[in-house]
The first five atom37 places (N, CA, C, CB, O) and aatype in JSON, in Angstrom:
{
  "aatype": [20, 20, 20, 20, 20, 20, 20, 20, 20, 20, 20, 20, 20, 20, 20, 20, 20, 20, 20, 20, 20, 20, 20, 20, 20, 20, 20, 20, 20, 20, 20, 20, 20, 20, 20, 20, 20, 20, 20, 20, 20, 20, 20, 20, 20, 20, 20, 20, 20, 20, 20, 20, 20, 20, 20, 20, 20, 20, 20, 20, 20, 20, 20, 20, 20, 20, 20, 20, 20, 20, 20, 20, 20, 20],
  "atom_mask": [
    [1, 1, 1, 1, 1],
    [1, 1, 1, 1, 1],
    [1, 1, 1, 1, 1],
    [1, 1, 1, 1, 1],
    [1, 1, 1, 1, 1],
    [1, 1, 1, 1, 1],
    [1, 1, 1, 1, 1],
    [1, 1, 1, 1, 1],
    [1, 1, 1, 1, 1],
    [1, 1, 1, 1, 1],
    [1, 1, 1, 1, 1],
    [1, 1, 1, 1, 1],
    [1, 1, 1, 1, 1],
    [1, 1, 1, 1, 1],
    [1, 1, 1, 1, 1],
    [1, 1, 1, 1, 1],
    [1, 1, 1, 1, 1],
    [1, 1, 1, 1, 1],
    [1, 1, 1, 1, 1],
    [1, 1, 1, 1, 1],
    [1, 1, 1, 1, 1],
    [1, 1, 1, 1, 1],
    [1, 1, 1, 1, 1],
    [1, 1, 1, 1, 1],
    [1, 1, 1, 1, 1],
    [1, 1, 1, 1, 1],
    [1, 1, 1, 1, 1],
    [1, 1, 1, 1, 1],
    [1, 1, 1, 1, 1],
    [1, 1, 1, 1, 1],
    [1, 1, 1, 1, 1],
    [1, 1, 1, 1, 1],
    [1, 1, 1, 1, 1],
    [1, 1, 1, 1, 1],
    [1, 1, 1, 1, 1],
    [1, 1, 1, 1, 1],
    [1, 1, 1, 1, 1],
    [1, 1, 1, 1, 1],
    [1, 1, 1, 1, 1],
    [1, 1, 1, 1, 1],
    [1, 1, 1, 1, 1],
    [1, 1, 1, 1, 1],
    [1, 1, 1, 1, 1],
    [1, 1, 1, 1, 1],
    [1, 1, 1, 1, 1],
    [1, 1, 1, 1, 1],
    [1, 1, 1, 1, 1],
    [1, 1, 1, 1, 1],
    [1, 1, 1, 1, 1],
    [1, 1, 1, 1, 1],
    [1, 1, 1, 1, 1],
    [1, 1, 1, 1, 1],
    [1, 1, 1, 1, 1],
    [1, 1, 1, 1, 1],
    [1, 1, 1, 1, 1],
    [1, 1, 1, 1, 1],
    [1, 1, 1, 1, 1],
    [1, 1, 1, 1, 1],
    [1, 1, 1, 1, 1],
    [1, 1, 1, 1, 1],
    [1, 1, 1, 1, 1],
    [1, 1, 1, 1, 1],
    [1, 1, 1, 1, 1],
    [1, 1, 1, 1, 1],
    [1, 1, 1, 1, 1],
    [1, 1, 1, 1, 1],
    [1, 1, 1, 1, 1],
    [1, 1, 1, 1, 1],
    [1, 1, 1, 1, 1],
    [1, 1, 1, 1, 1],
    [1, 1, 1, 1, 1],
    [1, 1, 1, 1, 1],
    [1, 1, 1, 1, 1],
    [1, 1, 1, 1, 1]
  ],
  "atom_positions": [
    [[0.85, -1.17, 0.0], [0.0, 0.0, 0.0], [0.89, 1.24, 0.0], [-0.96, 0.0, 1.22], [1.88, 1.3, 0.74]],
    [[0.55, 2.21, -0.82], [1.27, 3.46, -0.86], [0.56, 4.49, 0.0], [1.41, 3.96, -2.3], [-0.67, 4.52, 0.04]],
    [[1.3, 5.32, 0.68], [0.72, 6.4, 1.47], [0.43, 7.54, 0.52], [1.67, 6.85, 2.64], [1.35, 8.13, -0.06]],
    [[-0.85, 7.84, 0.35], [-1.25, 8.86, -0.62], [-1.59, 10.19, 0.06], [-2.45, 8.37, -1.41], [-1.67, 11.22, -0.62]],
    [[-1.78, 10.19, 1.34], [-2.11, 11.41, 2.06], [-1.72, 11.24, 3.52], [-3.63, 11.76, 1.91], [-1.33, 10.16, 3.95]],
    [[-1.84, 12.33, 4.26], [-1.51, 12.25, 5.68], [-2.44, 11.27, 6.38], [-1.59, 13.65, 6.33], [-3.65, 11.27, 6.13]],
    [[-1.9, 10.43, 7.26], [-2.73, 9.43, 7.94], [-3.92, 10.03, 8.69], [-1.89, 8.63, 8.9], [-5.0, 9.45, 8.7]],
    [[-3.73, 11.18, 9.32], [-4.83, 11.81, 10.06], [-5.99, 12.15, 9.12], [-4.34, 13.07, 10.79], [-7.15, 12.01, 9.49]],
    [[-5.66, 12.6, 7.91], [-6.71, 12.92, 6.94], [-7.43, 11.66, 6.47], [-6.11, 13.66, 5.73], [-8.65, 11.66, 6.32]],
    [[-6.68, 10.6, 6.24], [-7.28, 9.33, 5.83], [-8.25, 8.82, 6.89], [-6.2, 8.29, 5.54], [-9.31, 8.3, 6.57]],
    [[-7.88, 8.96, 8.17], [-8.78, 8.55, 9.25], [-10.05, 9.39, 9.26], [-8.07, 8.66, 10.61], [-11.15, 8.85, 9.38]],
    [[-9.9, 10.72, 9.12], [-11.07, 11.6, 9.11], [-12.03, 11.27, 7.98], [-10.62, 13.05, 8.99], [-13.25, 11.36, 8.15]],
    [[-11.48, 10.87, 6.84], [-12.3, 10.59, 5.66], [-12.79, 9.15, 5.63], [-11.51, 10.89, 4.41], [-13.5, 8.76, 4.69]],
    [[-12.43, 8.36, 6.63], [-12.88, 6.97, 6.69], [-12.23, 6.07, 5.65], [-14.35, 6.92, 6.52], [-12.79, 5.03, 5.3]],
    [[-11.06, 6.45, 5.16], [-10.38, 5.67, 4.13], [-9.58, 4.51, 4.72], [-9.48, 6.57, 3.33], [-9.12, 3.65, 3.97]],
    [[-9.4, 4.47, 6.01], [-8.72, 3.36, 6.66], [-9.62, 2.86, 7.78], [-7.31, 3.79, 7.21], [-10.38, 3.63, 8.37]],
    [[-9.53, 1.58, 8.07], [-10.35, 1.06, 9.15], [-9.56, 1.15, 10.44], [-10.82, -0.4, 8.87], [-8.44, 0.64, 10.53]],
    [[-10.12, 1.77, 11.39], [-9.45, 2.0, 12.67], [-9.84, 3.36, 13.21], [-7.92, 1.89, 12.53], [-10.29, 4.23, 12.47]],
    [[-9.67, 3.53, 14.48], [-10.02, 4.8, 15.09], [-8.81, 5.51, 15.64], [-11.03, 4.58, 16.18], [-8.88, 6.69, 15.99]],
    [[-7.71, 4.81, 15.72], [-6.5, 5.41, 16.27], [-5.34, 5.14, 15.34], [-6.2, 4.86, 17.68], [-5.36, 4.2, 14.55]],
    [[-4.34, 5.97, 15.46], [-3.18, 5.85, 14.59], [-1.93, 6.16, 15.38], [-3.3, 6.77, 13.37], [-1.88, 7.15, 16.11]],
    [[-0.94, 5.34, 15.25], [0.36, 5.6, 15.84], [1.34, 5.79, 14.69], [0.81, 4.44, 16.81], [1.55, 4.87, 13.89]],
    [[1.93, 6.95, 14.59], [2.91, 7.18, 13.53], [4.05, 8.01, 14.08], [2.25, 7.9, 12.31], [3.9, 8.77, 15.03]],
    [[5.21, 7.84, 13.46], [6.4, 8.56, 13.89], [7.16, 9.02, 12.66], [7.29, 7.69, 14.81], [6.9, 8.56, 11.55]],
    [[8.09, 9.9, 12.86], [8.96, 10.34, 11.78], [10.35, 10.57, 12.35], [8.42, 11.62, 11.09], [10.51, 10.96, 13.51]],
    [[11.34, 10.35, 11.54], [12.73, 10.57, 11.94], [13.4, 11.39, 10.86], [13.48, 9.23, 12.19], [13.58, 10.91, 9.74]],
    [[13.78, 12.6, 11.16], [14.45, 13.45, 10.18], [15.94, 13.17, 10.17], [14.18, 14.94, 10.47], [16.57, 13.09, 11.23]],
    [[16.5, 13.03, 9.02], [17.95, 12.85, 8.81], [18.51, 11.6, 9.5], [18.68, 14.08, 9.31], [19.69, 11.56, 9.84]],
    [[17.68, 10.61, 9.7], [18.13, 9.38, 10.34], [19.11, 8.6, 9.47], [16.94, 8.51, 10.68], [20.0, 7.93, 9.99]],
    [[18.96, 8.69, 8.16], [19.76, 7.88, 7.25], [21.22, 8.27, 7.16], [19.18, 7.95, 5.92], [22.03, 7.48, 6.66]],
    [[21.6, 9.45, 7.62], [22.99, 9.88, 7.48], [23.96, 8.98, 8.23], [23.14, 11.31, 7.96], [25.13, 8.91, 7.87]],
    [[23.49, 8.27, 9.25], [24.41, 7.38, 9.96], [24.7, 6.13, 9.15], [23.82, 6.99, 11.31], [25.66, 5.41, 9.44]],
    [[23.88, 5.86, 8.11], [24.08, 4.68, 7.28], [24.77, 5.01, 5.95], [22.75, 4.03, 7.0], [25.05, 4.11, 5.16]],
    [[25.05, 6.27, 5.72], [25.65, 6.7, 4.45], [27.15, 6.87, 4.62], [25.01, 8.02, 3.96], [27.62, 7.41, 5.61]],
    [[27.88, 6.4, 3.64], [29.32, 6.56, 3.65], [29.65, 8.05, 3.59], [29.98, 5.79, 2.46], [29.47, 8.67, 2.54]],
    [[30.12, 8.61, 4.68], [30.39, 10.04, 4.76], [31.64, 10.43, 3.98], [30.54, 10.46, 6.22], [31.8, 11.6, 3.61]],
    [[32.52, 9.48, 3.73], [33.78, 9.76, 3.05], [33.59, 9.8, 1.54], [34.82, 8.7, 3.42], [34.19, 10.65, 0.87]],
    [[32.78, 8.9, 1.0], [32.6, 8.8, -0.44], [31.11, 8.8, -0.77], [33.28, 7.51, -0.99], [30.57, 7.77, -1.17]],
    [[30.43, 9.96, -0.62], [28.99, 10.0, -0.85], [28.63, 9.87, -2.33], [28.41, 11.29, -0.29], [29.48, 10.08, -3.2]],
    [[27.41, 9.55, -2.59], [26.91, 9.43, -3.96], [26.77, 10.83, -4.54], [25.55, 8.67, -4.0], [26.07, 11.68, -3.99]],
    [[27.43, 11.05, -5.65], [27.34, 12.36, -6.29], [26.68, 12.27, -7.66], [28.73, 12.98, -6.44], [26.27, 13.29, -8.21]],
    [[26.56, 11.08, -8.21], [25.91, 10.89, -9.5], [24.6, 10.13, -9.28], [26.85, 10.13, -10.5], [24.57, 8.9, -9.31]],
    [[23.54, 10.88, -9.07], [22.25, 10.27, -8.73], [21.72, 9.44, -9.89], [21.23, 11.34, -8.34], [21.13, 8.38, -9.68]],
    [[21.92, 9.9, -11.1], [21.46, 9.16, -12.27], [22.09, 7.76, -12.32], [21.78, 9.94, -13.55], [21.39, 6.77, -12.54]],
    [[23.37, 7.69, -12.12], [24.07, 6.41, -12.12], [23.61, 5.54, -10.95], [25.59, 6.62, -12.05], [23.39, 4.34, -11.11]],
    [[23.46, 6.15, -9.78], [23.02, 5.42, -8.6], [21.61, 4.84, -8.8], [23.05, 6.33, -7.36], [21.35, 3.69, -8.44]],
    [[20.71, 5.64, -9.37], [19.35, 5.16, -9.63], [19.37, 4.0, -10.61], [18.47, 6.3, -10.18], [18.61, 3.05, -10.45]],
    [[20.23, 4.07, -11.61], [20.35, 2.98, -12.58], [20.86, 1.7, -11.92], [21.29, 3.38, -13.73], [20.45, 0.6, -12.3]],
    [[21.75, 1.84, -10.94], [22.26, 0.67, -10.24], [21.2, 0.07, -9.32], [23.52, 1.04, -9.43], [21.08, -1.15, -9.21]],
    [[20.42, 0.93, -8.65], [19.37, 0.45, -7.75], [18.21, -0.18, -8.52], [18.85, 1.59, -6.89], [17.63, -1.17, -8.08]],
    [[17.9, 0.4, -9.66], [16.76, -0.05, -10.47], [17.25, -0.37, -11.88], [15.64, 1.02, -10.5], [17.14, 0.47, -12.77]],
    [[17.78, -1.57, -12.09], [18.39, -1.93, -13.36], [17.46, -1.83, -14.57], [18.91, -3.31, -13.28], [17.93, -1.7, -15.7]],
    [[16.16, -1.88, -14.35], [15.23, -1.78, -15.48], [14.9, -0.33, -15.85], [13.94, -2.51, -15.15], [14.18, -0.09, -16.81]],
    [[15.43, 0.62, -15.1], [15.26, 2.03, -15.46], [15.94, 2.29, -16.79], [15.84, 2.95, -14.36], [17.02, 1.76, -17.05]],
    [[15.33, 3.08, -17.61], [15.99, 3.56, -18.81], [16.78, 4.81, -18.46], [14.98, 3.83, -19.94], [16.68, 5.32, -17.35]],
    [[17.54, 5.3, -19.4], [18.36, 6.49, -19.12], [17.48, 7.7, -18.81], [19.27, 6.8, -20.32], [17.86, 8.54, -18.0]],
    [[16.32, 7.8, -19.45], [15.43, 8.94, -19.19], [14.9, 8.89, -17.76], [14.26, 8.95, -20.2], [14.84, 9.92, -17.1]],
    [[14.51, 7.72, -17.28], [14.01, 7.59, -15.92], [15.11, 7.9, -14.91], [13.46, 6.18, -15.68], [14.86, 8.56, -13.9]],
    [[16.32, 7.45, -15.16], [17.43, 7.73, -14.26], [17.72, 9.22, -14.21], [18.69, 6.95, -14.69], [17.99, 9.77, -13.14]],
    [[17.66, 9.88, -15.35], [17.91, 11.32, -15.39], [16.78, 12.08, -14.7], [18.05, 11.8, -16.84], [17.04, 13.06, -14.0]],
    [[15.54, 11.65, -14.87], [14.42, 12.28, -14.18], [14.57, 12.14, -12.66], [13.08, 11.67, -14.64], [14.26, 13.06, -11.91]],
    [[15.05, 10.98, -12.23], [15.3, 10.77, -10.8], [16.35, 11.74, -10.31], [15.75, 9.32, -10.53], [16.19, 12.34, -9.24]],
    [[17.42, 11.91, -11.06], [18.47, 12.84, -10.68], [17.92, 14.26, -10.58], [19.63, 12.79, -11.68], [18.3, 15.01, -9.68]],
    [[17.05, 14.64, -11.5], [16.47, 15.98, -11.47], [15.58, 16.18, -10.24], [15.67, 16.25, -12.74], [15.53, 17.27, -9.68]],
    [[14.87, 15.12, -9.83], [14.0, 15.21, -8.65], [14.81, 15.48, -7.38], [13.18, 13.93, -8.49], [14.35, 16.16, -6.46]],
    [[16.03, 14.92, -7.35], [16.84, 15.05, -6.15], [17.84, 16.2, -6.23], [17.58, 13.76, -5.89], [18.61, 16.42, -5.29]],
    [[17.85, 16.93, -7.32], [18.76, 18.06, -7.45], [18.38, 19.16, -6.46], [18.75, 18.61, -8.9], [17.2, 19.38, -6.2]],
    [[19.35, 19.83, -5.93], [19.14, 20.98, -5.05], [18.42, 20.63, -3.75], [18.36, 22.03, -5.77], [17.7, 21.47, -3.19]],
    [[18.59, 19.4, -3.26], [17.97, 19.03, -2.0], [18.96, 18.96, -0.84], [17.29, 17.7, -2.15], [18.63, 18.47, 0.24]],
    [[20.15, 19.46, -1.06], [21.16, 19.43, 0.0], [22.44, 18.81, -0.49], [20.64, 18.66, 1.2], [22.62, 18.59, -1.69]],
    [[23.33, 18.53, 0.42], [24.6, 17.93, 0.08], [24.39, 16.47, -0.29], [25.61, 18.06, 1.24], [23.35, 15.91, 0.05]],
    [[25.35, 15.83, -0.96], [25.18, 14.41, -1.31], [24.92, 13.51, -0.11], [26.4, 13.92, -2.04], [24.18, 12.53, -0.24]],
    [[25.49, 13.81, 1.04], [25.27, 12.98, 2.22], [23.84, 13.15, 2.72], [26.27, 13.35, 3.34], [23.24, 12.18, 3.17]],
    [[23.3, 14.36, 2.63], [21.91, 14.59, 3.07], [20.96, 13.9, 2.14], [21.58, 16.09, 3.14], [19.75, 13.97, 2.33]]
  ]
}
């Protein structure tokens, strides 16, 4: 299942069965798992390696989505 909206809104609209929701978020948690010395700088290449069935256009679109979002480690 994909999360299409905020869980609180889905509950209000009756789109999920349940009356209560427990959710959490962790900002910047992944940096402890990223190689700080040699970060990924070529997102297009990295996307192609993660998703081998991506074509070059999809890999480039992925790189554009992640452009200007911070340093490579972030």
